[in-house]
Structure formats: C-alpha cells, structure tokens
N, CA, C and O atoms as a GROMACS GRO file, in nm:
protein
  604
    1MET      N    1   0.030   0.501  -1.203
    1MET     CA    2   0.042   0.381  -1.018
    1MET      C    3  -0.119   0.348  -1.022
    1MET      O    4  -0.220   0.401  -1.066
    2LYS      N    5  -0.088   0.240  -0.958
    2LYS     CA    6  -0.262   0.190  -0.903
    2LYS      C    7  -0.268   0.240  -0.833
    2LYS      O    8  -0.184   0.305  -0.771
    3ASN      N    9  -0.466   0.210  -0.808
    3ASN     CA   10  -0.583   0.273  -0.764
    3ASN      C   11  -0.524   0.280  -0.621
    3ASN      O   12  -0.516   0.382  -0.551
    4GLY      N   13  -0.480   0.141  -0.586
    4GLY     CA   14  -0.477   0.132  -0.448
    4GLY      C   15  -0.336   0.200  -0.404
    4GLY      O   16  -0.318   0.261  -0.299
    5SER      N   17  -0.256   0.181  -0.492
    5SER     CA   18  -0.104   0.259  -0.394
    5SER      C   19  -0.137   0.421  -0.408
    5SER      O   20  -0.136   0.486  -0.303
    6ARG      N   21  -0.162   0.474  -0.507
    6ARG     CA   22  -0.265   0.626  -0.536
    6ARG      C   23  -0.285   0.667  -0.409
    6ARG      O   24  -0.221   0.759  -0.358
    7LYS      N   25  -0.391   0.588  -0.340
    7LYS     CA   26  -0.467   0.595  -0.208
    7LYS      C   27  -0.345   0.622  -0.067
    7LYS      O   28  -0.314   0.713   0.010
    8GLU      N   29  -0.305   0.482  -0.093
    8GLU     CA   30  -0.186   0.522   0.059
    8GLU      C   31  -0.064   0.613  -0.017
    8GLU      O   32   0.036   0.648   0.046
    9LEU      N   33  -0.078   0.634  -0.107
    9LEU     CA   34   0.024   0.761  -0.127
    9LEU      C   35  -0.022   0.890  -0.068
    9LEU      O   36   0.045   0.965   0.003
   10MET      N   37  -0.152   0.907  -0.108
   10MET     CA   38  -0.243   0.987  -0.053
   10MET      C   39  -0.275   1.022   0.104
   10MET      O   40  -0.284   1.127   0.168
   11ARG      N   41  -0.290   0.865   0.138
   11ARG     CA   42  -0.304   0.889   0.289
   11ARG      C   43  -0.143   0.950   0.406
   11ARG      O   44  -0.143   1.006   0.516
   12ALA      N   45  -0.032   0.905   0.318
   12ALA     CA   46   0.079   0.934   0.393
   12ALA      C   47   0.056   1.100   0.359
   12ALA      O   48   0.054   1.166   0.463
   13VAL      N   49   0.038   1.182   0.234
   13VAL     CA   50   0.072   1.266   0.246
   13VAL      C   51  -0.034   1.347   0.356
   13VAL      O   52   0.019   1.436   0.422
   14LYS      N   53  -0.153   1.327   0.376
   14LYS     CA   54  -0.252   1.404   0.438
   14LYS      C   55  -0.192   1.372   0.562
   14LYS      O   56  -0.193   1.481   0.618
   15PHE      N   57  -0.130   1.273   0.657
   15PHE     CA   58  -0.101   1.238   0.756
   15PHE      C   59   0.006   1.320   0.743
   15PHE      O   60   0.009   1.373   0.854
   16THR      N   61   0.126   1.380   0.660
   16THR     CA   62   0.224   1.414   0.677
   16THR      C   63   0.197   1.563   0.696
   16THR      O   64   0.301   1.622   0.723
   17LEU      N   65   0.069   1.657   0.688
   17LEU     CA   66   0.062   1.754   0.645
   17LEU      C   67  -0.046   1.836   0.782
   17LEU      O   68  -0.057   1.954   0.816
   18PHE      N   69  -0.123   1.687   0.840
   18PHE     CA   70  -0.147   1.700   0.985
   18PHE      C   71  -0.086   1.740   1.046
   18PHE      O   72  -0.093   1.853   1.093
   19SER      N   73   0.046   1.606   1.076
   19SER     CA   74   0.157   1.607   1.124
   19SER      C   75   0.227   1.768   1.156
   19SER      O   76   0.236   1.821   1.266
   20ILE      N   77   0.265   1.814   1.044
   20ILE     CA   78   0.305   1.910   1.039
   20ILE      C   79   0.235   2.063   1.136
   20ILE      O   80   0.286   2.146   1.211
   21SER      N   81   0.095   2.039   1.080
   21SER     CA   82   0.018   2.128   1.158
   21SER      C   83   0.022   2.104   1.346
   21SER      O   84   0.032   2.186   1.438
   22ALA      N   85   0.009   1.973   1.342
   22ALA     CA   86   0.004   1.957   1.462
   22ALA      C   87   0.131   2.003   1.539
   22ALA      O   88   0.132   2.067   1.645
   23GLY      N   89   0.238   1.961   1.468
   23GLY     CA   90   0.374   2.034   1.512
   23GLY      C   91   0.398   2.174   1.559
   23GLY      O   92   0.461   2.204   1.660
   24VAL      N   93   0.326   2.283   1.450
   24VAL     CA   94   0.302   2.433   1.483
   24VAL      C   95   0.227   2.470   1.595
   24VAL      O   96   0.235   2.569   1.668
   25ILE      N   97   0.114   2.320   1.597
   25ILE     CA   98   0.036   2.409   1.720
   25ILE      C   99   0.107   2.373   1.842
   25ILE      O  100   0.106   2.452   1.936
   26GLN      N  101   0.169   2.259   1.851
   26GLN     CA  102   0.260   2.249   1.968
   26GLN      C  103   0.341   2.348   2.019
   26GLN      O  104   0.360   2.366   2.139
   27ILE      N  105   0.395   2.420   1.919
   27ILE     CA  106   0.522   2.505   1.906
   27ILE      C  107   0.438   2.613   1.987
   27ILE      O  108   0.450   2.636   2.107
   28LEU      N  109   0.328   2.690   1.875
   28LEU     CA  110   0.300   2.808   1.942
   28LEU      C  111   0.217   2.791   2.085
   28LEU      O  112   0.195   2.886   2.160
   29THR      N  113   0.158   2.607   2.120
   29THR     CA  114   0.089   2.627   2.203
   29THR      C  115   0.215   2.669   2.327
   29THR      O  116   0.194   2.767   2.398
   30THR      N  117   0.294   2.617   2.337
   30THR     CA  118   0.453   2.547   2.421
   30THR      C  119   0.549   2.720   2.434
   30THR      O  120   0.583   2.795   2.526
   31GLU      N  121   0.557   2.719   2.325
   31GLU     CA  122   0.674   2.855   2.298
   31GLU      C  123   0.591   2.982   2.318
   31GLU      O  124   0.611   3.066   2.406
   32VAL      N  125   0.503   2.984   2.231
   32VAL     CA  126   0.444   3.160   2.226
   32VAL      C  127   0.345   3.174   2.349
   32VAL      O  128   0.357   3.267   2.429
   33ILE      N  129   0.256   3.088   2.360
   33ILE     CA  130   0.119   3.124   2.445
   33ILE      C  131   0.151   3.081   2.589
   33ILE      O  132   0.121   3.158   2.680
   34LEU      N  133   0.184   3.015   2.603
   34LEU     CA  134   0.190   2.925   2.735
   34LEU      C  135   0.332   2.993   2.811
   34LEU      O  136   0.347   2.990   2.933
   35ASN      N  137   0.440   3.057   2.710
   35ASN     CA  138   0.528   3.102   2.718
   35ASN      C  139   0.532   3.261   2.779
   35ASN      O  140   0.601   3.307   2.869
   36PHE      N  141   0.487   3.290   2.741
   36PHE     CA  142   0.419   3.481   2.710
   36PHE      C  143   0.333   3.505   2.834
   36PHE      O  144   0.352   3.606   2.902
   37LEU      N  145   0.223   3.400   2.869
   37LEU     CA  146   0.124   3.451   2.943
   37LEU      C  147   0.135   3.363   3.081
   37LEU      O  148   0.043   3.376   3.162
   38THR      N  149   0.252   3.270   3.112
   38THR     CA  150   0.237   3.189   3.232
   38THR      C  151   0.368   3.189   3.285
   38THR      O  152   0.445   3.244   3.207
   39ASP      N  153   0.434   3.139   3.411
   39ASP     CA  154   0.537   3.164   3.450
   39ASP      C  155   0.589   2.981   3.477
   39ASP      O  156   0.692   2.950   3.538
   40TRP      N  157   0.496   2.884   3.417
   40TRP     CA  158   0.483   2.801   3.463
   40TRP      C  159   0.580   2.709   3.394
   40TRP      O  160   0.562   2.708   3.272
   41PRO      N  161   0.698   2.615   3.446
   41PRO     CA  162   0.792   2.545   3.420
   41PRO      C  163   0.780   2.476   3.214
   41PRO      O  164   0.666   2.474   3.168
   42TYR      N  165   0.854   2.446   3.154
   42TYR     CA  166   0.874   2.417   3.055
   42TYR      C  167   0.802   2.277   3.034
   42TYR      O  168   0.724   2.269   2.940
   43TRP      N  169   0.821   2.177   3.106
   43TRP     CA  170   0.755   2.056   3.123
   43TRP      C  171   0.611   2.086   3.146
   43TRP      O  172   0.548   1.980   3.152
   44LEU      N  173   0.536   2.190   3.161
   44LEU     CA  174   0.420   2.167   3.242
   44LEU      C  175   0.414   2.222   3.099
   44LEU      O  176   0.358   2.138   3.028
   45ARG      N  177   0.452   2.338   3.024
   45ARG     CA  178   0.433   2.369   2.892
   45ARG      C  179   0.420   2.290   2.813
   45ARG      O  180   0.328   2.297   2.731
   46TYR      N  181   0.514   2.185   2.815
   46TYR     CA  182   0.556   2.093   2.650
   46TYR      C  183   0.405   2.010   2.692
   46TYR      O  184   0.308   2.002   2.616
   47LEU      N  185   0.414   1.951   2.831
   47LEU     CA  186   0.283   1.838   2.809
   47LEU      C  187   0.152   1.908   2.784
   47LEU      O  188   0.045   1.848   2.781
   48ILE      N  189   0.165   2.032   2.767
   48ILE     CA  190   0.015   2.120   2.771
   48ILE      C  191  -0.001   2.066   2.620
   48ILE      O  192  -0.075   1.976   2.580
   49GLY      N  193   0.103   2.157   2.534
   49GLY     CA  194   0.114   2.162   2.452
   49GLY      C  195   0.105   2.021   2.368
   49GLY      O  196  -0.003   1.975   2.328
   50LEU      N  197   0.224   1.961   2.349
   50LEU     CA  198   0.150   1.811   2.314
   50LEU      C  199   0.023   1.743   2.331
   50LEU      O  200  -0.023   1.676   2.239
   51VAL      N  201  -0.042   1.756   2.454
   51VAL     CA  202  -0.207   1.695   2.428
   51VAL      C  203  -0.237   1.762   2.308
   51VAL      O  204  -0.248   1.698   2.203
   52ILE      N  205  -0.254   1.909   2.311
   52ILE     CA  206  -0.336   1.964   2.251
   52ILE      C  207  -0.308   1.896   2.104
   52ILE      O  208  -0.392   1.828   2.044
   53SER      N  209  -0.166   1.928   2.053
   53SER     CA  210  -0.094   1.875   1.945
   53SER      C  211  -0.194   1.714   1.883
   53SER      O  212  -0.254   1.689   1.779
   54VAL      N  213  -0.160   1.619   2.037
   54VAL     CA  214  -0.210   1.485   1.984
   54VAL      C  215  -0.348   1.495   1.932
   54VAL      O  216  -0.380   1.467   1.817
   55ILE      N  217  -0.447   1.546   2.048
   55ILE     CA  218  -0.563   1.592   2.035
   55ILE      C  219  -0.616   1.625   1.829
   55ILE      O  220  -0.665   1.554   1.742
   56TRP      N  221  -0.571   1.755   1.836
   56TRP     CA  222  -0.552   1.756   1.712
   56TRP      C  223  -0.533   1.696   1.569
   56TRP      O  224  -0.613   1.710   1.476
   57ASN      N  225  -0.392   1.615   1.564
   57ASN     CA  226  -0.324   1.521   1.524
   57ASN      C  227  -0.426   1.386   1.494
   57ASN      O  228  -0.442   1.331   1.385
   58PHE      N  229  -0.494   1.349   1.633
   58PHE     CA  230  -0.596   1.253   1.613
   58PHE      C  231  -0.713   1.263   1.520
   58PHE      O  232  -0.750   1.198   1.423
   59THR      N  233  -0.773   1.400   1.605
   59THR     CA  234  -0.921   1.371   1.506
   59THR      C  235  -0.914   1.433   1.401
   59THR      O  236  -1.025   1.444   1.349
   60PHE      N  237  -0.806   1.495   1.324
   60PHE     CA  238  -0.785   1.541   1.163
   60PHE      C  239  -0.803   1.388   1.095
   60PHE      O  240  -0.892   1.357   1.016
   61ASN      N  241  -0.696   1.299   1.143
   61ASN     CA  242  -0.617   1.218   1.091
   61ASN      C  243  -0.714   1.086   1.119
   61ASN      O  244  -0.719   1.003   1.029
   62ARG      N  245  -0.786   1.065   1.230
   62ARG     CA  246  -0.970   0.976   1.230
   62ARG      C  247  -1.015   1.054   1.093
   62ARG      O  248  -0.986   1.011   0.981
   63ARG      N  249  -1.073   1.147   1.111
   63ARG     CA  250  -1.152   1.180   0.989
   63ARG      C  251  -1.138   1.139   0.846
   63ARG      O  252  -1.211   1.073   0.773
   64TYR      N  253  -0.981   1.220   0.822
   64TYR     CA  254  -0.970   1.292   0.653
   64TYR      C  255  -0.851   1.170   0.590
   64TYR      O  256  -0.844   1.113   0.481
   65THR      N  257  -0.730   1.158   0.767
   65THR     CA  258  -0.658   1.051   0.657
   65THR      C  259  -0.710   0.869   0.677
   65THR      O  260  -0.701   0.785   0.587
   66PHE      N  261  -0.732   0.858   0.733
   66PHE     CA  262  -0.770   0.718   0.783
   66PHE      C  263  -0.918   0.669   0.773
   66PHE      O  264  -0.955   0.553   0.759
   67ARG      N  265  -1.016   0.816   0.787
   67ARG     CA  266  -1.141   0.734   0.750
   67ARG      C  267  -1.211   0.671   0.816
   67ARG      O  268  -1.268   0.577   0.761
   68SER      N  269  -1.232   0.692   0.940
   68SER     CA  270  -1.236   0.564   1.040
   68SER      C  271  -1.350   0.574   1.106
   68SER      O  272  -1.349   0.683   1.165
   69ALA      N  273  -1.433   0.526   1.123
   69ALA     CA  274  -1.560   0.504   1.198
   69ALA      C  275  -1.560   0.438   1.298
   69ALA      O  276  -1.676   0.422   1.337
   70ASN      N  277  -1.461   0.372   1.383
   70ASN     CA  278  -1.415   0.317   1.505
   70ASN      C  279  -1.463   0.372   1.629
   70ASN      O  280  -1.520   0.480   1.620
   71ASN      N  281  -1.456   0.345   1.691
   71ASN     CA  282  -1.489   0.398   1.840
   71ASN      C  283  -1.415   0.525   1.908
   71ASN      O  284  -1.323   0.489   1.982
   72VAL      N  285  -1.431   0.654   1.900
   72VAL     CA  286  -1.346   0.716   1.960
   72VAL      C  287  -1.272   0.735   2.071
   72VAL      O  288  -1.155   0.771   2.059
   73PRO      N  289  -1.340   0.708   2.221
   73PRO     CA  290  -1.298   0.661   2.306
   73PRO      C  291  -1.192   0.600   2.286
   73PRO      O  292  -1.081   0.653   2.299
   74ILE      N  293  -1.219   0.428   2.238
   74ILE     CA  294  -1.139   0.283   2.223
   74ILE      C  295  -1.015   0.364   2.132
   74ILE      O  296  -0.901   0.351   2.176
   75ALA      N  297  -1.031   0.435   2.024
   75ALA     CA  298  -0.883   0.457   1.965
   75ALA      C  299  -0.827   0.557   2.016
   75ALA      O  300  -0.707   0.539   2.038
   76MET      N  301  -0.888   0.711   2.059
   76MET     CA  302  -0.840   0.766   2.180
   76MET      C  303  -0.728   0.688   2.256
   76MET      O  304  -0.610   0.699   2.223
   77LEU      N  305  -0.771   0.604   2.364
   77LEU     CA  306  -0.725   0.530   2.467
   77LEU      C  307  -0.585   0.472   2.399
   77LEU      O  308  -0.483   0.460   2.467
   78LYS      N  309  -0.588   0.446   2.295
   78LYS     CA  310  -0.486   0.324   2.252
   78LYS      C  311  -0.397   0.460   2.175
   78LYS      O  312  -0.305   0.405   2.115
   79VAL      N  313  -0.388   0.588   2.156
   79VAL     CA  314  -0.329   0.665   2.147
   79VAL      C  315  -0.259   0.715   2.248
   79VAL      O  316  -0.136   0.726   2.240
   80ALA      N  317  -0.323   0.750   2.347
   80ALA     CA  318  -0.300   0.772   2.434
   80ALA      C  319  -0.186   0.649   2.530
   80ALA      O  320  -0.103   0.666   2.618
   81ALA      N  321  -0.226   0.552   2.472
   81ALA     CA  322  -0.140   0.447   2.534
   81ALA      C  323   0.039   0.444   2.487
   81ALA      O  324   0.141   0.413   2.549
   82PHE      N  325   0.004   0.508   2.304
   82PHE     CA  326   0.091   0.516   2.235
   82PHE      C  327   0.212   0.594   2.318
   82PHE      O  328   0.326   0.563   2.353
   83TYR      N  329   0.135   0.704   2.330
   83TYR     CA  330   0.221   0.850   2.436
   83TYR      C  331   0.277   0.801   2.592
   83TYR      O  332   0.362   0.848   2.669
   84CYS      N  333   0.206   0.709   2.597
   84CYS     CA  334   0.269   0.696   2.750
   84CYS      C  335   0.364   0.601   2.732
   84CYS      O  336   0.374   0.565   2.849
   85VAL      N  337   0.427   0.546   2.683
   85VAL     CA  338   0.550   0.425   2.623
   85VAL      C  339   0.641   0.612   2.539
   85VAL      O  340   0.720   0.691   2.591
   86PHE      N  341   0.576   0.613   2.398
   86PHE     CA  342   0.643   0.712   2.332
   86PHE      C  343   0.764   0.852   2.405
   86PHE      O  344   0.870   0.909   2.379
   87THR      N  345   0.663   0.850   2.498
   87THR     CA  346   0.730   1.003   2.568
   87THR      C  347   0.791   0.995   2.657
   87THR      O  348   0.861   1.094   2.675
   88PRO      N  349   0.804   0.885   2.761
   88PRO     CA  350   0.908   0.893   2.814
   88PRO      C  351   1.066   0.788   2.787
   88PRO      O  352   1.165   0.796   2.859
   89LEU      N  353   1.052   0.697   2.667
   89LEU     CA  354   1.126   0.690   2.591
   89LEU      C  355   1.207   0.747   2.507
   89LEU      O  356   1.329   0.734   2.493
   90SER      N  357   1.097   0.840   2.430
   90SER     CA  358   1.192   0.928   2.368
   90SER      C  359   1.274   1.108   2.448
   90SER      O  360   1.364   1.183   2.411
   91THR      N  361   1.177   1.106   2.569
   91THR     CA  362   1.252   1.178   2.659
   91THR      C  363   1.387   1.111   2.738
   91THR      O  364   1.475   1.188   2.778
   92LEU      N  365   1.398   0.990   2.756
   92LEU     CA  366   1.514   0.931   2.787
   92LEU      C  367   1.625   0.934   2.645
   92LEU      O  368   1.742   0.972   2.643
   93LEU      N  369   1.552   0.888   2.546
   93LEU     CA  370   1.693   0.897   2.437
   93LEU      C  371   1.732   1.043   2.403
   93LEU      O  372   1.842   1.062   2.351
   94ALA      N  373   1.645   1.150   2.429
   94ALA     CA  374   1.674   1.274   2.377
   94ALA      C  375   1.738   1.329   2.497
   94ALA      O  376   1.780   1.443   2.481
   95ASN      N  377   1.752   1.289   2.589
   95ASN     CA  378   1.848   1.274   2.720
   95ASN      C  379   2.012   1.263   2.686
   95ASN      O  380   2.126   1.311   2.684
   96PHE      N  381   1.942   1.185   2.670
   96PHE     CA  382   2.074   1.069   2.592
   96PHE      C  383   2.212   1.144   2.548
   96PHE      O  384   2.320   1.172   2.602
   97LEU      N  385   2.145   1.163   2.410
   97LEU     CA  386   2.215   1.226   2.275
   97LEU      C  387   2.221   1.370   2.319
   97LEU      O  388   2.331   1.422   2.299
   98GLU      N  389   2.136   1.442   2.368
   98GLU     CA  390   2.201   1.549   2.390
   98GLU      C  391   2.312   1.580   2.520
   98GLU      O  392   2.415   1.647   2.515
   99ALA      N  393   2.262   1.517   2.619
   99ALA     CA  394   2.360   1.558   2.780
   99ALA      C  395   2.457   1.446   2.754
   99ALA      O  396   2.573   1.480   2.735
  100ASP      N  397   2.430   1.324   2.750
  100ASP     CA  398   2.560   1.205   2.755
  100ASP      C  399   2.642   1.246   2.605
  100ASP      O  400   2.763   1.251   2.625
  101LEU      N  401   2.610   1.270   2.487
  101LEU     CA  402   2.675   1.177   2.394
  101LEU      C  403   2.727   1.361   2.321
  101LEU      O  404   2.826   1.388   2.252
  102GLY      N  405   2.618   1.452   2.370
  102GLY     CA  406   2.695   1.622   2.355
  102GLY      C  407   2.612   1.668   2.185
  102GLY      O  408   2.656   1.750   2.104
  103TRP      N  409   2.507   1.600   2.174
  103TRP     CA  410   2.425   1.600   2.024
  103TRP      C  411   2.360   1.768   2.043
  103TRP      O  412   2.329   1.817   2.152
  104PRO      N  413   2.349   1.844   1.895
  104PRO     CA  414   2.295   1.962   1.893
  104PRO      C  415   2.163   1.896   1.966
  104PRO      O  416   2.123   1.779   1.966
  105GLU      N  417   2.105   2.025   2.035
  105GLU     CA  418   1.943   1.980   2.105
  105GLU      C  419   1.841   1.941   1.930
  105GLU      O  420   1.760   1.854   1.898
  106LEU      N  421   1.921   2.089   1.839
  106LEU     CA  422   1.783   2.079   1.763
  106LEU      C  423   1.816   1.981   1.684
  106LEU      O  424   1.727   1.967   1.600
  107LEU      N  425   1.904   1.904   1.670
  107LEU     CA  426   1.941   1.791   1.583
  107LEU      C  427   1.850   1.677   1.671
  107LEU      O  428   1.745   1.616   1.652
  108VAL      N  429   1.895   1.680   1.718
  108VAL     CA  430   1.782   1.544   1.866
  108VAL      C  431   1.614   1.594   1.879
  108VAL      O  432   1.514   1.522   1.875
  109GLN      N  433   1.620   1.682   1.889
  109GLN     CA  434   1.441   1.735   1.817
  109GLN      C  435   1.374   1.704   1.716
  109GLN      O  436   1.259   1.663   1.701
  110ALA      N  437   1.490   1.735   1.622
  110ALA     CA  438   1.409   1.655   1.494
  110ALA      C  439   1.439   1.507   1.493
  110ALA      O  440   1.340   1.447   1.536
  111LEU      N  441   1.520   1.440   1.467
  111LEU     CA  442   1.561   1.349   1.560
  111LEU      C  443   1.430   1.254   1.601
  111LEU      O  444   1.382   1.166   1.530
  112ILE      N  445   1.380   1.296   1.740
  112ILE     CA  446   1.255   1.320   1.769
  112ILE      C  447   1.145   1.308   1.711
  112ILE      O  448   1.080   1.204   1.707
  113MET      N  449   1.115   1.410   1.663
  113MET     CA  450   0.966   1.433   1.615
  113MET      C  451   0.978   1.328   1.467
  113MET      O  452   0.882   1.256   1.438
  114ILE      N  453   1.102   1.328   1.383
  114ILE     CA  454   1.104   1.200   1.292
  114ILE      C  455   1.025   1.084   1.308
  114ILE      O  456   0.928   1.028   1.256
  115LEU      N  457   1.141   1.067   1.445
  115LEU     CA  458   1.122   0.930   1.535
  115LEU      C  459   0.926   0.891   1.533
  115LEU      O  460   0.870   0.789   1.494
  116ASN      N  461   0.874   0.997   1.582
  116ASN     CA  462   0.764   0.989   1.599
  116ASN      C  463   0.656   1.020   1.478
  116ASN      O  464   0.536   0.994   1.469
  117PHE      N  465   0.715   1.064   1.422
  117PHE     CA  466   0.579   1.032   1.302
  117PHE      C  467   0.585   0.935   1.246
  117PHE      O  468   0.479   0.905   1.191
  118ILE      N  469   0.685   0.848   1.229
  118ILE     CA  470   0.725   0.718   1.112
  118ILE      C  471   0.639   0.636   1.237
  118ILE      O  472   0.527   0.596   1.206
  119THR      N  473   0.694   0.604   1.396
  119THR     CA  474   0.607   0.555   1.478
  119THR      C  475   0.454   0.549   1.524
  119THR      O  476   0.383   0.458   1.568
  120GLU      N  477   0.428   0.706   1.492
  120GLU     CA  478   0.285   0.708   1.501
  120GLU      C  479   0.210   0.695   1.403
  120GLU      O  480   0.093   0.717   1.434
  121PHE      N  481   0.226   0.668   1.290
  121PHE     CA  482   0.231   0.669   1.138
  121PHE      C  483   0.173   0.523   1.153
  121PHE      O  484   0.058   0.532   1.111
  122LEU      N  485   0.187   0.446   1.176
  122LEU     CA  486   0.237   0.322   1.141
  122LEU      C  487   0.150   0.207   1.286
  122LEU      O  488   0.099   0.103   1.245
  123PHE      N  489   0.146   0.224   1.378
  123PHE     CA  490   0.134   0.253   1.522
  123PHE      C  491  -0.097   0.301   1.463
  123PHE      O  492  -0.192   0.223   1.451
  124GLN      N  493  -0.090   0.415   1.451
  124GLN     CA  494  -0.227   0.450   1.399
  124GLN      C  495  -0.296   0.362   1.288
  124GLN      O  496  -0.419   0.360   1.296
  125LYS      N  497  -0.234   0.284   1.178
  125LYS     CA  498  -0.220   0.243   1.086
  125LYS      C  499  -0.258   0.082   1.107
  125LYS      O  500  -0.349   0.023   1.050
  126PHE      N  501  -0.185   0.038   1.183
  126PHE     CA  502  -0.190  -0.085   1.206
  126PHE      C  503  -0.258  -0.157   1.299
  126PHE      O  504  -0.299  -0.273   1.292
  127VAL      N  505  -0.273  -0.032   1.433
  127VAL     CA  506  -0.320  -0.083   1.546
  127VAL      C  507  -0.442   0.041   1.564
  127VAL      O  508  -0.554   0.000   1.593
  128VAL      N  509  -0.428   0.145   1.552
  128VAL     CA  510  -0.550   0.228   1.626
  128VAL      C  511  -0.678   0.209   1.507
  128VAL      O  512  -0.784   0.155   1.539
  129PHE      N  513  -0.660   0.248   1.403
  129PHE     CA  514  -0.762   0.250   1.291
  129PHE      C  515  -0.733   0.015   1.214
  129PHE      O  516  -0.781  -0.048   1.120
  130ARG      N  517  -0.684  -0.002   1.270
  130ARG     CA  518  -0.686  -0.174   1.195
  130ARG      C  519  -0.806  -0.183   1.153
  130ARG      O  520  -0.888  -0.142   1.235
  131GLY      N  521  -0.850  -0.224   1.050
  131GLY     CA  522  -0.980  -0.296   1.042
  131GLY      C  523  -1.118  -0.209   0.999
  131GLY      O  524  -1.234  -0.239   0.969
  132THR      N  525  -1.044  -0.089   1.013
  132THR     CA  526  -1.199   0.038   0.965
  132THR      C  527  -1.141   0.210   0.885
  132THR      O  528  -1.185   0.322   0.860
  133ILE      N  529  -1.031   0.139   0.874
  133ILE     CA  530  -0.989   0.245   0.727
  133ILE      C  531  -1.105   0.234   0.642
  133ILE      O  532  -1.182   0.144   0.609
  134ASP      N  533  -1.092   0.353   0.619
  134ASP     CA  534  -1.251   0.426   0.520
  134ASP      C  535  -1.355   0.342   0.532
  134ASP      O  536  -1.396   0.264   0.446
  135THR      N  537  -1.402   0.360   0.653
  135THR     CA  538  -1.507   0.311   0.728
  135THR      C  539  -1.587   0.446   0.696
  135THR      O  540  -1.675   0.432   0.610
  136ASN      N  541  -1.576   0.539   0.736
  136ASN     CA  542  -1.702   0.660   0.801
  136ASN      C  543  -1.735   0.687   0.668
  136ASN      O  544  -1.697   0.641   0.561
  137GLU      N  545  -1.844   0.802   0.713
  137GLU     CA  546  -1.897   0.831   0.617
  137GLU      C  547  -1.868   0.917   0.466
  137GLU      O  548  -1.928   0.926   0.359
  138LEU      N  549  -1.700   0.992   0.544
  138LEU     CA  550  -1.702   1.033   0.413
  138LEU      C  551  -1.625   0.948   0.295
  138LEU      O  552  -1.608   0.987   0.180
  139ALA      N  553  -1.577   0.812   0.356
  139ALA     CA  554  -1.575   0.698   0.268
  139ALA      C  555  -1.676   0.650   0.220
  139ALA      O  556  -1.661   0.624   0.101
  140ARG      N  557  -1.770   0.627   0.259
  140ARG     CA  558  -1.880   0.552   0.180
  140ARG      C  559  -1.927   0.667   0.065
  140ARG      O  560  -1.940   0.646  -0.056
  141ARG      N  561  -1.947   0.785   0.133
  141ARG     CA  562  -2.000   0.842   0.032
  141ARG      C  563  -1.887   0.854  -0.137
  141ARG      O  564  -1.921   0.844  -0.254
  142GLU      N  565  -1.774   0.874  -0.085
  142GLU     CA  566  -1.698   0.853  -0.185
  142GLU      C  567  -1.728   0.722  -0.273
  142GLU      O  568  -1.749   0.734  -0.393
  143ASN      N  569  -1.729   0.612  -0.218
  143ASN     CA  570  -1.759   0.467  -0.269
  143ASN      C  571  -1.839   0.534  -0.387
  143ASN      O  572  -1.806   0.557  -0.504
  144GLU      N  573  -1.976   0.560  -0.305
  144GLU     CA  574  -2.113   0.590  -0.347
  144GLU      C  575  -2.103   0.608  -0.516
  144GLU      O  576  -2.130   0.542  -0.616
  145SER      N  577  -2.048   0.742  -0.481
  145SER     CA  578  -2.042   0.851  -0.609
  145SER      C  579  -1.945   0.767  -0.723
  145SER      O  580  -1.956   0.800  -0.842
  146ARG      N  581  -1.869   0.680  -0.692
  146ARG     CA  582  -1.756   0.587  -0.790
  146ARG      C  583  -1.859   0.510  -0.803
  146ARG      O  584  -1.886   0.515  -0.923
  147GLU      N  585  -1.948   0.428  -0.739
  147GLU     CA  586  -2.054   0.287  -0.788
  147GLU      C  587  -2.132   0.378  -0.926
  147GLU      O  588  -2.140   0.325  -1.037
  148ASN      N  589  -2.186   0.516  -0.899
  148ASN     CA  590  -2.290   0.565  -0.946
  148ASN      C  591  -2.229   0.623  -1.063
  148ASN      O  592  -2.291   0.646  -1.167
  149ASP      N  593  -2.130   0.642  -1.048
  149ASP     CA  594  -2.042   0.729  -1.182
  149ASP      C  595  -2.072   0.641  -1.315
  149ASP      O  596  -2.085   0.523  -1.283
  150PRO      N  597  -2.087   0.660  -1.450
  150PRO     CA  598  -2.089   0.587  -1.558
  150PRO      C  599  -1.948   0.602  -1.655
  150PRO      O  600  -1.934   0.562  -1.770
  151SER      N  601  -1.833   0.685  -1.555
  151SER     CA  602  -1.703   0.680  -1.688
  151SER      C  603  -1.600   0.554  -1.650
  151SER      O  604  -1.504   0.529  -1.723
   0.00000   0.00000   0.00000
C-alpha cells in the first residue's frame, strides 16, 4: 500500500473511532445522565447530547485525524453550519421513514447515523479542513522526524 493511501486509510480509521466515541457520549448524555437527572423533554436532552458530541468529535478530529492548524472559531462555525442543515433534514427524513413508511426506529436511527458519518467526514475533509490538513504541530513533528531518520 502506498504511503498516501495508508495515511488516508488511517485518517478514515481515526475518524471512525472518534465518531463512535462521540456517539457513545451522545447516548450517555441524552439517555443516561440527562434522562435520570432531569425531567426535560427528549428534544432538549437530545440537542444537548448532540452539541456535546459534536464538540468532542470536532476537537479530536481537528487535532488527531486531520491534524489541522486552521482557525478554530471559523472551523467550528463551518461545522455548526453543517449541523444547521443536517439536523433538520435528517429529522424530517427520520420522521418520514419511521412515521409515514413504518420503518423500525432502530433501523432509521442507524441509517441517519451512517448518513451523518459519511457526510460529516466528507464535509470536514473537503470544506472545514481543506488546505490545512497535516499542518498542526503533530504533523510538523512527524515530518521532521521522518526527514531526520536515516533509514
């Protein structure tokens, strides 16, 4: 496998693992912590869990997956814009599939999560971090150590 292909495969694996961890955080926040500690409606618990998981996912993917040194507020605004579009559209789609077509709720949630995973990866790679991938101090140190390695 070529070095560039291997690097992109590792980037996809990292994004996958961070996305799984963000999903776990969202479920724990929404269904465990807020469900037991509050009597808030589901939509509010869901929104809080979603925001926490998005911040978690953004932070780790920016530093370790895309290794970007770009402007954090601008990058975060781009991610927020993504969710301002994705969240209402996916909510409408989920409601249509579950309520109108009668698809099982678990299947609908899985489909929306997969759709989110794919579109968010592409959006982050080609919009949020475009032109700044592998520019942070982790990437610079790795490149310097390769240049200084005699083998």
